[in-house]
C-alpha positions as CSV (number, residue, x, y, z in Angstrom):
1,M,0.0,0.0,0.0
2,S,1.4,3.4,-1.0
3,Q,1.6,6.2,1.6
4,N,-1.3,8.1,-0.1
5,E,-3.4,4.9,0.0
6,L,-2.6,4.5,3.7
7,T,-3.4,8.1,4.5
8,D,-6.8,7.8,2.7
9,S,-7.7,4.6,4.6
10,L,-6.6,5.6,8.1
11,H,-10.2,6.0,9.2
12,T,-10.9,2.4,8.3
13,L,-8.2,0.9,10.6
14,T,-9.0,-0.7,13.9
15,A,-7.7,0.8,17.1
16,S,-5.0,-1.8,17.4
17,D,-3.9,-1.2,13.8
18,I,-3.8,2.6,14.3
19,V,-1.5,2.1,17.3
20,R,0.8,-0.2,15.3
21,T,0.8,2.2,12.3
22,I,1.7,5.2,14.4
23,H,4.4,3.3,16.3
24,A,5.9,2.2,13.0
25,G,6.2,5.9,11.9
26,K,3.8,5.4,9.0
27,A,1.3,8.1,10.3
28,T,1.0,10.7,13.0
29,C,-1.8,11.2,15.5
30,E,-2.8,14.3,13.5
31,D,-2.9,12.2,10.3
32,V,-5.3,9.8,11.9
33,A,-7.4,12.6,13.4
34,R,-7.7,14.4,10.0
35,A,-8.7,11.1,8.3
36,C,-11.5,10.6,10.8
37,L,-12.6,14.2,10.6
38,A,-12.8,14.0,6.8
39,R,-15.0,10.9,7.1
40,I,-17.2,12.7,9.6
41,E,-17.5,15.7,7.4
42,E,-18.5,13.5,4.5
43,R,-21.1,11.4,6.3
44,E,-22.4,13.4,9.3
45,P,-25.1,15.3,7.4
46,E,-26.8,11.9,6.7
47,V,-25.9,9.9,9.8
48,Q,-26.0,12.6,12.5
49,A,-24.0,10.6,15.0
50,W,-22.4,13.5,16.9
51,Q,-23.9,15.7,19.5
52,Y,-20.7,17.7,20.0
53,L,-17.7,17.9,17.6
54,N,-15.1,20.6,17.4
55,P,-12.5,19.8,14.7
56,D,-10.1,22.6,15.9
57,Q,-10.1,21.1,19.4
58,V,-9.5,17.6,18.0
59,I,-6.5,18.7,15.8
60,A,-5.0,20.6,18.8
61,A,-5.3,17.5,21.0
62,A,-3.7,15.3,18.2
63,R,-0.8,17.7,17.8
64,S,-0.3,17.7,21.6
65,L,-0.1,13.8,21.4
66,D,2.4,14.0,18.6
67,A,4.5,16.4,20.6
68,R,4.3,14.2,23.6
69,G,5.5,11.1,21.7
70,S,4.4,7.5,21.8
71,D,2.9,6.8,25.2
72,G,0.0,4.5,26.1
73,P,-1.8,1.5,24.7
74,L,-4.4,3.8,22.9
75,Y,-1.8,6.3,21.6
76,G,-3.4,8.3,18.8
77,V,-6.6,6.3,18.7
78,P,-9.7,8.4,18.1
79,F,-12.7,7.5,20.3
80,G,-16.3,8.8,20.8
81,I,-18.1,9.2,24.1
82,K,-21.9,8.8,24.6
83,D,-23.4,12.1,25.7
84,I,-24.5,10.9,29.2
85,I,-20.8,10.6,30.2
86,D,-19.1,13.6,31.6
87,T,-16.2,15.4,29.9
88,C,-14.3,18.4,31.3
89,D,-13.8,20.2,28.1
90,M,-17.0,19.3,26.1
91,P,-20.7,19.8,27.0
92,T,-22.6,16.9,28.4
93,E,-26.3,17.2,27.7
94,Y,-27.7,13.7,28.5
95,G,-29.9,13.8,25.4
96,S,-32.2,16.3,27.1
97,P,-33.0,20.0,26.6
98,I,-32.9,20.4,30.3
99,Y,-29.1,20.2,30.2
100,Q,-28.5,22.2,27.0
101,G,-24.9,23.6,27.2
102,H,-24.2,21.8,30.6
103,Q,-20.4,21.7,31.2
104,P,-19.1,19.2,33.8
105,A,-16.1,20.1,35.8
106,S,-14.3,16.8,35.3
107,D,-14.0,13.8,33.1
108,A,-15.8,10.5,33.9
109,A,-13.5,7.7,34.9
110,C,-13.7,6.0,31.5
111,V,-12.8,9.2,29.7
112,A,-9.9,10.0,32.0
113,L,-8.6,6.4,31.7
114,S,-8.9,6.6,27.9
115,R,-7.0,9.9,27.7
116,Q,-4.4,8.6,30.1
117,A,-3.8,5.7,27.7
118,G,-3.1,8.1,24.8
119,G,-6.6,8.0,23.3
120,L,-7.9,11.0,21.3
121,L,-11.4,12.1,22.3
122,M,-13.2,13.2,19.1
123,G,-16.4,14.3,20.6
124,K,-19.8,13.4,22.2
125,T,-22.0,10.9,20.4
126,V,-25.8,11.1,20.4
127,T,-27.8,9.3,23.0
128,T,-31.5,8.9,23.5
129,E,-33.0,11.1,26.2
130,F,-31.3,10.1,29.5
131,A,-30.2,6.8,27.8
132,N,-33.9,5.7,27.7
133,V,-36.5,5.3,25.0
134,Y,-36.9,8.7,23.2
135,P,-34.6,8.7,20.2
136,G,-32.1,11.4,19.2
137,K,-31.3,12.5,15.7
138,T,-29.0,9.7,14.6
139,R,-29.9,7.6,11.5
140,H,-28.7,4.2,10.4
141,P,-25.5,4.6,8.3
142,L,-26.7,2.1,5.6
143,D,-30.4,3.2,5.5
144,P,-31.3,6.6,7.0
145,S,-35.0,5.6,7.1
146,R,-34.0,3.1,9.9
147,T,-33.0,3.4,13.5
148,P,-29.3,2.7,14.4
149,G,-30.6,1.3,17.7
150,G,-30.2,2.8,21.1
151,S,-29.7,4.2,23.5
152,S,-26.0,4.3,22.4
153,S,-27.2,5.5,19.0
154,G,-24.4,7.8,18.0
155,S,-21.7,5.5,19.4
156,G,-22.9,2.5,17.3
157,A,-23.4,4.5,14.1
158,A,-20.0,6.3,14.4
159,V,-18.1,3.1,14.8
160,G,-20.2,1.3,12.2
161,D,-19.7,4.1,9.6
162,F,-15.9,4.3,10.1
163,M,-15.9,7.7,11.8
164,V,-14.0,6.4,14.8
165,P,-12.6,2.9,15.6
166,L,-13.8,3.0,19.2
167,A,-16.7,4.4,21.2
168,I,-18.1,4.1,24.7
169,G,-21.8,3.6,25.3
170,T,-23.7,2.3,28.2
171,Q,-26.3,-0.5,28.8
172,T,-29.1,-0.7,31.2
173,T,-31.3,-2.9,29.0
174,A,-30.0,-3.3,25.4
175,S,-28.2,0.0,24.7
176,T,-24.8,-1.5,23.5
177,I,-25.6,-4.9,22.2
178,R,-28.6,-3.8,20.0
179,P,-26.8,-0.9,18.3
180,A,-23.8,-3.2,17.7
181,S,-26.0,-5.8,16.0
182,F,-27.8,-3.1,13.9
183,N,-24.6,-1.4,12.8
184,G,-22.6,-4.5,12.0
185,I,-19.9,-4.0,14.7
186,F,-18.8,-5.7,18.0
187,G,-20.5,-4.6,21.1
188,Y,-19.5,-5.7,24.6
189,R,-21.3,-5.4,27.9
190,P,-19.0,-6.4,30.8
191,T,-19.8,-8.3,33.9
192,Y,-21.8,-5.9,36.1
193,G,-19.5,-3.8,38.2
194,D,-16.3,-4.5,36.4
195,L,-15.9,-1.1,34.7
196,C,-16.2,2.1,36.7
197,C,-19.3,4.2,36.1
198,A,-18.1,7.3,38.0
199,G,-19.1,10.3,36.0
200,V,-21.8,8.5,34.0
201,K,-25.4,9.8,34.4
202,E,-27.1,7.0,36.4
203,A,-30.3,5.5,35.0
204,A,-30.6,2.4,37.2
205,G,-27.5,1.7,39.2
206,S,-28.5,-2.0,39.8
207,L,-28.2,-2.6,36.1
208,D,-26.1,0.1,34.5
209,T,-22.7,-0.7,32.9
210,I,-20.3,0.9,30.5
211,G,-20.5,-0.6,27.0
212,L,-17.7,-0.8,24.4
213,L,-18.2,-0.6,20.6
214,A,-15.4,-1.5,18.1
215,R,-14.7,-3.2,14.9
216,S,-12.7,-6.2,16.3
217,V,-12.6,-8.4,19.3
218,E,-8.9,-7.4,19.7
219,D,-10.0,-3.8,20.1
220,I,-12.6,-4.8,22.7
221,A,-10.1,-6.7,24.7
222,L,-7.6,-3.8,24.5
223,Y,-10.1,-1.2,25.5
224,R,-11.3,-3.3,28.4
225,D,-7.8,-3.6,29.7
226,V,-7.4,0.2,29.5
227,L,-10.6,0.8,31.4
228,L,-9.5,-1.7,34.1
229,H,-6.2,0.2,34.3
230,A,-4.5,-3.1,33.5
231,T,-1.6,-3.9,31.3
232,P,-3.0,-4.9,27.9
233,T,-2.6,-8.6,27.4
234,P,-3.4,-10.5,24.2
235,L,-6.3,-12.9,24.4
236,P,-5.4,-16.6,24.7
237,L,-5.7,-18.6,21.5
238,I,-8.2,-21.5,21.6
239,H,-6.4,-24.5,20.1
240,G,-7.1,-28.1,20.9
241,T,-10.0,-27.3,23.2
242,V,-13.6,-28.4,22.5
243,L,-15.7,-25.4,23.3
244,R,-19.0,-26.1,25.1
245,I,-21.6,-23.9,23.5
246,G,-25.2,-23.9,24.7
247,F,-27.7,-22.8,22.0
248,C,-30.3,-20.8,24.0
249,P,-33.3,-19.6,22.1
250,T,-35.1,-18.5,25.3
251,H,-38.9,-18.0,25.6
252,L,-38.6,-14.9,23.3
253,W,-37.9,-17.1,20.2
254,S,-41.3,-16.4,18.7
255,R,-40.5,-12.6,18.6
256,L,-37.5,-13.1,16.3
257,E,-37.9,-12.3,12.6
258,P,-38.0,-15.7,10.8
259,S,-34.9,-15.0,8.9
260,T,-33.0,-14.3,12.1
261,A,-34.1,-17.5,13.7
262,E,-32.8,-19.4,10.6
263,L,-29.5,-17.5,10.8
264,L,-29.0,-18.4,14.5
265,E,-29.9,-22.0,13.9
266,G,-27.4,-22.1,11.0
267,A,-24.8,-20.5,13.3
268,A,-25.2,-23.2,15.9
269,D,-24.9,-25.9,13.2
270,Q,-21.8,-24.2,11.7
271,L,-20.0,-24.0,15.1
272,G,-20.8,-27.6,15.7
273,K,-19.3,-28.6,12.4
274,A,-16.2,-26.5,13.4
275,G,-15.6,-28.7,16.4
276,A,-17.6,-27.1,19.2
277,S,-19.8,-29.3,21.5
278,L,-23.3,-27.9,20.9
279,E,-26.4,-28.5,23.1
280,E,-29.7,-26.7,23.2
281,V,-30.4,-25.0,26.5
282,T,-33.9,-24.5,27.7
283,L,-34.2,-22.1,30.6
284,S,-36.7,-22.9,33.3
285,S,-40.0,-21.1,33.5
286,E,-38.8,-18.7,36.2
287,F,-36.7,-16.9,33.6
288,N,-39.9,-16.0,31.7
289,D,-40.5,-13.3,34.3
290,V,-37.1,-11.7,34.1
291,I,-38.3,-9.0,31.6
292,E,-40.9,-7.9,34.2
293,V,-38.3,-8.1,37.0
294,H,-36.0,-5.9,34.9
295,R,-38.8,-3.4,34.3
296,A,-39.6,-3.1,38.0
297,I,-36.0,-2.6,39.1
298,S,-35.0,-0.2,36.3
299,S,-38.2,1.9,36.5
300,Y,-38.2,2.2,40.3
301,E,-34.6,3.4,40.3
302,F,-34.9,5.6,37.2
303,A,-37.9,7.5,38.7
304,R,-36.1,8.2,41.9
305,N,-32.8,9.1,40.3
306,F,-34.6,11.7,38.2
307,T,-36.6,13.3,41.0
308,Y,-35.1,16.7,40.4
309,E,-35.9,16.7,36.7
310,I,-39.5,15.4,37.4
311,V,-40.1,18.1,40.0
312,N,-38.5,21.0,38.2
313,H,-38.5,20.3,34.5
314,W,-41.6,18.0,33.9
315,D,-42.6,19.7,30.7
316,Q,-39.1,19.3,29.2
317,I,-39.2,15.5,29.6
318,S,-40.6,13.7,26.6
319,L,-44.1,12.2,26.7
320,P,-42.9,8.6,26.0
321,L,-40.5,8.8,29.0
322,R,-43.1,10.4,31.3
323,E,-45.8,7.9,30.3
324,G,-43.4,4.9,30.2
325,R,-40.4,4.4,32.5
326,I,-41.3,7.3,34.9
327,A,-44.9,6.3,35.3
328,T,-44.1,2.7,35.9
329,G,-41.4,3.6,38.4
330,L,-43.6,5.9,40.4
331,K,-46.2,3.2,40.6
332,T,-43.7,0.6,41.8
333,D,-43.3,0.6,45.6
334,I,-40.5,-0.5,47.8
335,K,-42.0,-3.9,48.4
336,A,-42.3,-4.7,44.7
337,Y,-38.8,-3.4,44.1
338,T,-37.3,-5.5,46.8
339,E,-39.1,-8.6,45.6
340,A,-37.8,-7.9,42.0
341,R,-34.3,-7.6,43.3
342,R,-34.6,-10.9,45.2
343,A,-36.0,-12.6,42.2
344,A,-33.2,-11.3,40.0
345,E,-30.5,-12.6,42.4
346,A,-32.1,-16.0,42.7
347,D,-32.2,-16.2,38.9
348,R,-28.5,-15.2,38.7
349,R,-27.6,-18.1,41.0
350,T,-29.6,-20.5,38.9
351,L,-28.0,-19.2,35.7
352,D,-24.5,-19.6,37.3
353,T,-25.4,-23.3,37.8
354,I,-26.6,-23.7,34.2
355,M,-23.5,-21.9,32.9
356,S,-21.1,-24.3,34.8
357,S,-21.8,-26.8,32.0
358,Y,-20.9,-24.4,29.1
359,D,-18.2,-22.0,28.0
360,V,-20.8,-19.6,26.4
361,L,-24.4,-19.5,25.4
362,L,-25.3,-18.6,21.9
363,T,-28.5,-16.4,21.5
364,A,-30.0,-13.5,19.6
365,S,-28.7,-9.9,19.9
366,A,-31.9,-8.4,18.5
367,A,-35.0,-9.4,16.7
368,G,-33.4,-8.9,13.3
369,E,-32.2,-6.1,11.1
370,A,-32.6,-2.5,12.2
371,P,-36.3,-1.7,11.8
372,K,-37.7,1.1,9.7
373,G,-38.7,4.3,11.4
374,L,-37.0,6.7,13.7
375,T,-39.5,6.9,16.6
376,S,-38.2,3.7,18.2
377,T,-34.8,2.1,18.7
378,G,-36.1,-1.5,18.4
379,D,-37.1,-4.4,20.6
380,A,-34.9,-4.5,23.7
381,S,-36.2,-7.8,25.0
382,F,-33.4,-10.0,23.7
383,C,-30.9,-8.2,25.9
384,A,-33.0,-7.4,29.0
385,L,-32.8,-10.9,30.3
386,W,-29.0,-11.1,30.2
387,T,-28.5,-7.5,31.4
388,T,-30.5,-8.4,34.5
389,M,-28.4,-11.5,35.1
390,H,-25.2,-9.4,35.3
391,V,-23.4,-11.7,32.9
392,P,-20.9,-10.4,30.2
393,S,-22.1,-10.5,26.6
394,I,-20.8,-9.6,23.2
395,S,-22.6,-9.1,19.9
396,I,-20.6,-10.4,16.9
397,P,-21.3,-9.1,13.3
398,V,-21.5,-12.3,11.3
399,F,-24.7,-12.2,9.3
400,T,-26.6,-10.1,6.8
401,G,-30.4,-10.1,6.8
402,P,-32.9,-10.1,3.9
403,N,-32.6,-6.4,3.3
404,G,-28.8,-6.5,3.2
405,L,-28.4,-5.0,6.7
406,P,-26.3,-6.5,9.6
407,V,-27.6,-9.0,12.1
408,G,-25.5,-9.9,15.1
409,V,-25.1,-13.1,17.2
410,Q,-24.9,-12.7,20.9
411,L,-22.6,-14.7,23.1
412,I,-23.2,-14.9,26.9
413,G,-20.3,-15.6,29.3
414,K,-20.0,-16.5,32.9
415,R,-20.0,-13.8,35.5
416,G,-16.4,-12.6,36.1
417,E,-15.0,-14.6,33.1
418,D,-15.0,-11.8,30.5
419,R,-11.6,-12.7,29.0
420,A,-12.8,-16.2,28.4
421,L,-15.9,-14.9,26.7
422,L,-13.8,-12.6,24.4
423,A,-11.4,-15.4,23.6
424,T,-14.3,-17.6,22.6
425,A,-15.8,-14.7,20.6
426,Q,-12.6,-14.5,18.6
427,W,-12.7,-18.2,17.8
428,V,-16.3,-17.9,16.7
429,V,-15.5,-15.0,14.4
430,E,-12.8,-17.0,12.8
431,Q,-15.3,-19.8,12.0
432,F,-17.4,-17.4,9.9
433,Q,-14.5,-15.8,8.0
C-alpha cells in the first residue's frame, strides 16, 4: 500500500492497527485525526452521530499527542463518548433540553482512563433522552430511514460508519448490544460492576454498565484492559480445546424475525461442524418473568434518580418517557422493588449453575435487522434478560439479513470470566470468515 493509499484509509483501521501504524512511523496522530474528521465531514449530514464535535479542538489535541511522543496503549486512537458521560472540556447534555450547554467540571473515569492511555477524544455521540427510549437525531448509516438502535445510537453509528474505531456507550437494557447488532460491529457489555461508572449519568444503578463498541474483538479486549487500568494482554488462542456452547433460544424465540431464527440455527450448526460441542439449553419457566423483573428494578430506580428533573422540568421531559419508564417507576413501591431484586439474584444463581456446563451461550442480539422508522430504537427484550443476570455479553457481526443489513449473534459468558468470553468470541468470528 502506498503512503497516499494508507493516509486515505486511516479512518478504516481498527484501534489496534492505528497504534501499530503510528508506532511504525507510518502516520501521526494528526494524520489519523484528520482522516476521521474527513470521514465525519462527508457522512455526518446523513448519519448525524455527533452531539458535539469541534474539529479545531481535535486537531489541537492530536498535535499535543504527537509532541508528547508515543505513550500509552491507545496512543493516537480516536474515540467517541456517549453524551451521558461527563467530559471536562466538552458539553454533556444527557440527550435532554434540560441540560443544554451543561459543562461538567471533570471527566468521567472511563474518559480519564482513555485519555491517560493516549486516546484522542473526538467528541460526544448522540444518546436517547437520558439513555432511555426517546430517540435522538441519529440515522442508520446504511439506510437513513431506519434506527441505528439505542440508547448508544451515535456511538454505534459512528463506529459502524468508520468515523472512529472505538466508542463508549452504556447499557441498562440493550443499549450497547442492540446498536452493535444493527450497525454490524462488535458490542461488549461487561460483567456488572467491572468497569467504573463514575461520571456517568445513572439510570438504574443496579443494572447500568459501560459498554464498548469496536470493529474487532482485539480492540474490545484492548479497551477493556485500558478501562480496568490493567496492562493490555493478548487474548489466549483457543487450540485443541472443545468449546462447550449452549444454544439458548429463550422464551422470546417467537419474537424473532423468521430470517434471524434461521441464521441463528445455522450459526449453531456451523459451530458444531467446526468442532464445538453444541447443546440446546432451555431455561426454566422462572426466567420467563425476568423482563418484568427488569422493568420493576429499572423503572423504580430511574424514577427516583430523576426526581429533580421530574419536579423542576416536567414539561421538558418527553411524553414517551413520562408515560413509560417514569410512570411505571412511580407506581412501583419498595415492596415490589425489593421482591424484584430478590428474584433477580435468585435467577442469577440459577444461571450460574446452568453456565457451569458451558463456556458460552449462543443467542440473539436483536429481533433482526434495524427496523424502519425513527420513533423507536427497536425491541430490547433480547438483551434485557442477560443484562438483569449481570453476565458479560458480546454481539458479533457475522450475518446479513434479507434487506442487506447487519444481524449480530450474541454470546453470553460466565460472571467474572470476561476474557474467556472474548477469547471464545474471537474463535467464533474465525469460523465465519
